[in-house]
KEPALO-147213 format. One line per field, with one value per residue (C-alpha): x, y, z; residue number from 1. Coordinates in nm, 4 decimals. Each point is the difference from the previous one (the first is absolute). Layout:
<sites>
u (X, ...)
v (Y, ...)
w (Z, ...)
vexlo (NUM, ...)
</sites>
This chain:
<sites>
u (-1.0118, 0.0228, 0.2831, 0.1011, 0.1013, 0.3381, 0.1535, -0.0586, 0.2348, 0.1354, -0.2606, -0.0398, 0.2297, 0.2957, -0.1177, -0.0300, 0.3168, 0.2188, -0.1571, 0.0710, 0.3251, 0.1713, -0.0411, 0.0741, 0.3181, 0.1162, -0.0529, 0.1910, 0.2908, 0.0250, -0.0945, 0.0882, 0.3104, 0.1053, 0.0718, 0.1651, 0.1406, -0.3349, 0.0936, 0.3437, -0.0953, -0.2666, -0.2568, 0.0562, -0.3762, 0.0118, -0.2255, 0.0800, 0.1183, -0.3350, -0.1925, 0.2214, -0.0296, -0.3788, -0.0155, 0.2001, -0.1941, -0.3354, 0.0884, 0.0507, -0.3073, -0.2230, 0.1423, -0.0636, -0.3505, -0.1015, 0.1538, -0.1339, -0.3535, -0.0720, 0.2427, 0.0715, -0.3579, 0.0516, 0.3264, -0.0593, 0.2680, 0.0083, -0.1301, 0.2991, 0.2512, -0.2146, 0.1405, 0.3524, -0.1002, -0.1723, 0.2951, 0.2412, -0.2195, -0.0438, 0.3732, 0.0838, -0.2574, 0.0926, 0.3681, -0.0475, -0.2308, 0.2380, 0.2929, -0.1890, -0.0924, 0.3614, 0.1156, -0.2657, 0.1376, 0.3513, -0.0980, 0.0572, 0.3740, -0.0141, -0.1847, 0.2643, -0.0007, 0.2583, -0.2356, -0.2949, 0.1864, 0.0829, -0.3727, -0.0693, 0.2191, -0.0807, -0.3739, -0.1177, 0.2095, -0.1975, -0.3387, 0.0774, -0.0311, -0.3539, -0.1252, 0.1371, -0.1336, -0.3443, -0.0138, 0.0882, -0.2678, -0.2569, 0.1014, -0.0350, -0.3315, -0.1446, 0.0837, -0.2238, -0.2503, -0.0644, 0.0154, -0.2600, -0.0809, -0.1095, -0.3512, -0.2558, -0.2929, -0.3165, -0.2519, -0.3691, -0.1671, -0.1511, 0.3341, -0.1657, 0.1451, 0.3681, 0.1156, 0.3647, 0.1926, 0.3586, 0.1046, 0.1101, -0.3512, -0.1879, -0.1042, -0.2193, -0.2861, -0.3157, -0.2531, -0.3612, -0.2280, 0.0570, 0.2070, 0.3250, 0.0779, 0.3451, 0.1353, 0.2771, 0.1684, -0.0713, 0.0646, 0.1114, -0.3429, -0.1308, -0.2325, -0.2075, -0.0783, -0.2665, 0.0628, -0.1806, 0.2677, 0.0924, 0.3081, 0.0640, 0.0306, 0.2298, 0.2181, 0.0310, 0.0648, 0.2584, 0.1966, 0.2693, -0.0325, 0.1749, -0.2581, -0.3019, 0.0011, -0.3037, -0.0526, -0.3688, -0.2823, -0.1244, 0.3263, 0.3182, 0.2571, 0.3003, 0.2786, 0.1838, -0.2843, -0.0542, 0.0417, -0.0152, -0.0413, -0.2000, 0.0165, -0.2309, -0.0028, -0.0472, -0.1468, 0.1874, -0.1143, 0.1504, -0.0472, 0.0031, -0.0805, -0.2066, -0.1958, 0.0286, 0.0240, -0.0292, 0.2363, -0.1475, 0.1916, -0.0070, 0.2252, 0.2333, 0.2667, -0.0056, 0.0223, 0.2968, 0.1776, -0.0916, 0.0427, 0.2377, 0.0476, -0.3537, 0.1522, 0.3572, 0.0760, 0.2192, 0.1786, -0.1556, -0.3552, -0.2206, -0.2124, -0.3245, -0.1617, -0.3718)
v (-1.7543, 0.3360, 0.2388, 0.3330, 0.2460, 0.1709, 0.2789, 0.0434, -0.0787, 0.2207, 0.1792, 0.0864, 0.2960, -0.2362, -0.1967, 0.3073, 0.1563, -0.3010, -0.0498, 0.3567, 0.0650, -0.3234, 0.0885, 0.3685, -0.0685, -0.2551, 0.2584, 0.2677, -0.2366, -0.1070, 0.3102, 0.2927, -0.1362, -0.2204, -0.2922, -0.3182, 0.1891, -0.0155, 0.3102, -0.1244, -0.3233, 0.0391, -0.2791, -0.2453, 0.0009, 0.3694, 0.1116, 0.3326, 0.0408, 0.1591, -0.2985, -0.2466, 0.1942, 0.0166, -0.3723, -0.0999, 0.2370, -0.1155, -0.3644, 0.0446, 0.2227, -0.2517, -0.2876, 0.1845, 0.0992, -0.3584, -0.1416, 0.2632, 0.0320, -0.3525, -0.2541, 0.1191, -0.0584, -0.3724, -0.0249, -0.1761, 0.1789, 0.2335, 0.3434, 0.1749, -0.1808, -0.0185, 0.3267, -0.1400, -0.3341, 0.1642, 0.2370, -0.2944, -0.1805, 0.3152, 0.0694, -0.3533, 0.0019, 0.3528, -0.0893, -0.2944, 0.1859, 0.2953, -0.2334, -0.1465, 0.3472, 0.1104, -0.2968, 0.0697, 0.3520, -0.1439, -0.2994, -0.2524, 0.0692, 0.0273, -0.3234, -0.1297, -0.0938, 0.2704, 0.2677, -0.1515, -0.0047, 0.3664, 0.0702, -0.2126, 0.2299, 0.3420, -0.0226, -0.0550, 0.2988, 0.2223, -0.1392, 0.0194, 0.3792, 0.0374, -0.2912, 0.1601, 0.3424, -0.1465, -0.1639, 0.3324, 0.1818, -0.2604, 0.0262, 0.3792, -0.0022, -0.2767, 0.2041, 0.2851, -0.2388, -0.1992, 0.2707, -0.0913, 0.3681, 0.0495, 0.1423, -0.1780, 0.2050, -0.1651, 0.2266, -0.0800, -0.0546, 0.3501, 0.1556, 0.1634, -0.2174, -0.0692, -0.2650, 0.0236, -0.2526, -0.0955, -0.3037, -0.1809, 0.0263, -0.1256, -0.3658, -0.0880, 0.1244, -0.1987, 0.0492, 0.0474, 0.0426, 0.3572, 0.0835, -0.1056, -0.0651, 0.1230, -0.1837, 0.1742, 0.0316, 0.3044, 0.0313, -0.3651, -0.1103, -0.1240, 0.2559, 0.0062, 0.2871, -0.0203, 0.1750, -0.0032, -0.1408, -0.3173, -0.2140, 0.0162, 0.3792, -0.0171, -0.2516, 0.2324, 0.3152, -0.1554, -0.2117, -0.0806, 0.0173, -0.2517, 0.0648, -0.0903, -0.3422, -0.1708, -0.3556, -0.0610, 0.1630, 0.1337, 0.0753, 0.2065, -0.0453, 0.1759, -0.2662, 0.1651, -0.0850, -0.3610, -0.2061, -0.3477, -0.1850, -0.3198, -0.2616, -0.2975, -0.2262, 0.2434, 0.2798, 0.3048, 0.2329, 0.3095, 0.0959, 0.3683, 0.1035, -0.3136, 0.0378, -0.2816, 0.1258, -0.2406, 0.0075, -0.0744, -0.2317, 0.2867, 0.2073, -0.2696, 0.0539, 0.3794, -0.0300, -0.2331, 0.2611, 0.2986, -0.1763, -0.2903, -0.0898, -0.1427, -0.3116, 0.0282, -0.2252, 0.1387, -0.2007, 0.2084, -0.0485, -0.2216, -0.2264, -0.1782, -0.2494, 0.0528)
w (1.5709, 0.1736, -0.0720, 0.1441, -0.2671, -0.0178, -0.2066, -0.3716, -0.2833, -0.2763, -0.2060, -0.3648, 0.0648, 0.0132, -0.3032, -0.2193, 0.1395, -0.0676, -0.3440, -0.1087, 0.1869, -0.1074, -0.3669, 0.0531, 0.1955, -0.2563, -0.2753, 0.1919, 0.0657, -0.3638, -0.1961, 0.2247, 0.1714, -0.2942, 0.2331, -0.1260, -0.3025, -0.1772, -0.2028, -0.1075, -0.1733, -0.2730, -0.0189, -0.2846, -0.0517, -0.0858, 0.2867, 0.1634, 0.3558, 0.0916, -0.1346, 0.1860, 0.3274, -0.0368, -0.0742, 0.3067, 0.2274, -0.1390, 0.0630, 0.3738, 0.0391, -0.1774, 0.2057, 0.3269, -0.1120, -0.0786, 0.3174, 0.2384, -0.1359, -0.1236, 0.1435, 0.3559, 0.1148, -0.0608, 0.1956, 0.3293, 0.2002, 0.2981, -0.0991, 0.1543, -0.2207, -0.3138, -0.1510, 0.0290, -0.1509, -0.2969, -0.0419, -0.0166, -0.2531, -0.2098, 0.0078, -0.1120, -0.2824, -0.1062, 0.0038, -0.2344, -0.2381, -0.0083, -0.0675, -0.2951, -0.1293, 0.0370, -0.2069, -0.2600, -0.0456, -0.0423, -0.2154, 0.2797, 0.0177, 0.3812, 0.0675, 0.2400, 0.3671, 0.0742, -0.1342, 0.1839, 0.3334, -0.0478, -0.0462, 0.3073, 0.2059, -0.1453, -0.0708, 0.3632, 0.1094, -0.2368, 0.1093, 0.3727, 0.0044, -0.1463, 0.2141, 0.3186, -0.1001, -0.0740, 0.3436, 0.1632, -0.2013, 0.1014, 0.3657, -0.0030, -0.1863, 0.2172, 0.3090, -0.1146, -0.1591, 0.3164, 0.2661, 0.2590, 0.0655, -0.3613, -0.0274, -0.2174, -0.1246, -0.1270, -0.1696, -0.0305, -0.3343, -0.0036, 0.1048, 0.3029, 0.2738, 0.0596, 0.2437, 0.1064, 0.2026, 0.0756, -0.2022, 0.3156, 0.1435, -0.3048, 0.0351, -0.2975, -0.2156, -0.0608, -0.2761, 0.1111, -0.3003, -0.1247, 0.3050, 0.1569, 0.3641, 0.1016, 0.3031, 0.1874, 0.3383, 0.2156, 0.3735, -0.0033, -0.1191, -0.3351, -0.1545, -0.3170, -0.2370, -0.2705, -0.3310, -0.3351, -0.2288, -0.1870, 0.0525, -0.3727, 0.0161, 0.3015, -0.1799, -0.2999, 0.2029, 0.2322, -0.2448, 0.0848, 0.3771, 0.2288, 0.2720, -0.2136, -0.1637, -0.1530, 0.1234, -0.0722, -0.1943, 0.3338, 0.1798, -0.0158, 0.2746, 0.1459, -0.0168, 0.2881, 0.2367, -0.1012, 0.3174, -0.1441, -0.3268, 0.0172, -0.2733, 0.0032, -0.3058, -0.2893, 0.2110, 0.1195, 0.2760, 0.1613, 0.3616, 0.0925, 0.3571, 0.0523, -0.3248, -0.2552, -0.3573, -0.2954, -0.2967, -0.3415, -0.2327, -0.2502, 0.2257, 0.1351, -0.2669, 0.0262, 0.3787, -0.0396, -0.2103, 0.2176, 0.3346, -0.0788, 0.3661, -0.0042, -0.1544, 0.1282, 0.2969, 0.2762, 0.2706, 0.2761, -0.1276, 0.2072, -0.2150, 0.0707, -0.2333, -0.0282)
vexlo (1, 2, 3, 4, 5, 6, 7, 8, 9, 10, 11, 12, 13, 14, 15, 16, 17, 18, 19, 20, 21, 22, 23, 24, 25, 26, 27, 28, 29, 30, 31, 32, 33, 34, 35, 36, 37, 38, 39, 40, 41, 42, 43, 44, 45, 46, 47, 48, 49, 50, 51, 52, 53, 54, 55, 56, 57, 58, 59, 60, 61, 62, 63, 64, 65, 66, 67, 68, 69, 70, 71, 72, 73, 74, 75, 76, 77, 78, 79, 80, 81, 82, 83, 84, 85, 86, 87, 88, 89, 90, 91, 92, 93, 94, 95, 96, 97, 98, 99, 100, 101, 102, 103, 104, 105, 106, 107, 108, 109, 110, 111, 112, 113, 114, 115, 116, 117, 118, 119, 120, 121, 122, 123, 124, 125, 126, 127, 128, 129, 130, 131, 132, 133, 134, 135, 136, 137, 138, 139, 140, 141, 142, 143, 144, 145, 146, 147, 148, 149, 150, 151, 152, 153, 154, 155, 156, 157, 158, 159, 160, 161, 162, 163, 164, 165, 166, 167, 168, 169, 170, 171, 172, 173, 174, 175, 176, 177, 178, 179, 180, 181, 182, 183, 184, 185, 186, 187, 188, 189, 190, 191, 192, 193, 194, 195, 196, 197, 198, 199, 200, 201, 202, 203, 204, 205, 206, 207, 208, 209, 210, 211, 212, 213, 214, 215, 216, 217, 218, 219, 220, 221, 222, 223, 224, 225, 226, 227, 228, 229, 230, 231, 232, 233, 234, 235, 236, 237, 238, 239, 240, 241, 242, 243, 244, 245, 246, 247, 248, 249, 250, 251, 252, 253, 254, 255, 256, 257, 258, 259, 260, 261, 262, 263, 264, 265, 266, 267, 268, 269, 270, 271, 272, 273, 274)
</sites>
């Protein structure tokens, strides 16, 4: 099957933002603004208002952390809607855990459907703000992160030679013994530059970098210049400017996470069985 790549999905910026902001906003709402009369009714369990606010805020942060970093990668849904799906799941799980924690603090005196329905209405309203803010933060950061006019500098092993290139023009880097071959576009032609360096060092120095992704022990590619993805049986190959680049099984999962559209079907994609 051959597939033309499209735009990327949300990055780790969103995952960390929603994890931190959901708990922080919940804490501010409960402890700073004293929402839901948390300061007027002492807990039957004897726990302080600070402890209860920290508990409720920690619950939603932990839920978002687990879902975003461990569960979302297994969700077979469109990458554009995945943040909303995980947010809905996290909100529902967080709501129920918070409801149970709330009842624990009040010795299960509020374990009624009427109380639960009130949670069902109020809790999503609180979570909606940090989720929306996290998406905006990710959008702003991704704009600067993926600017095609960004300059990438690769320094030789002895620090004496510096090769600079616009990210949009970088195609891929190939390992050649103790050297690397940098393939790039210049004057509408594919050119090659030889530099004494290892891919391992480049990976360390440019991590994270959306324009340099490891796909094989001998190759790093610029996802923005991948023309086609070819899957045949259990093999995966990338095509960049007519050059076929293999993908090692070792890097398939990391590629799936960094470039999820590799495995995301789109209606407009033309497919060919090989």
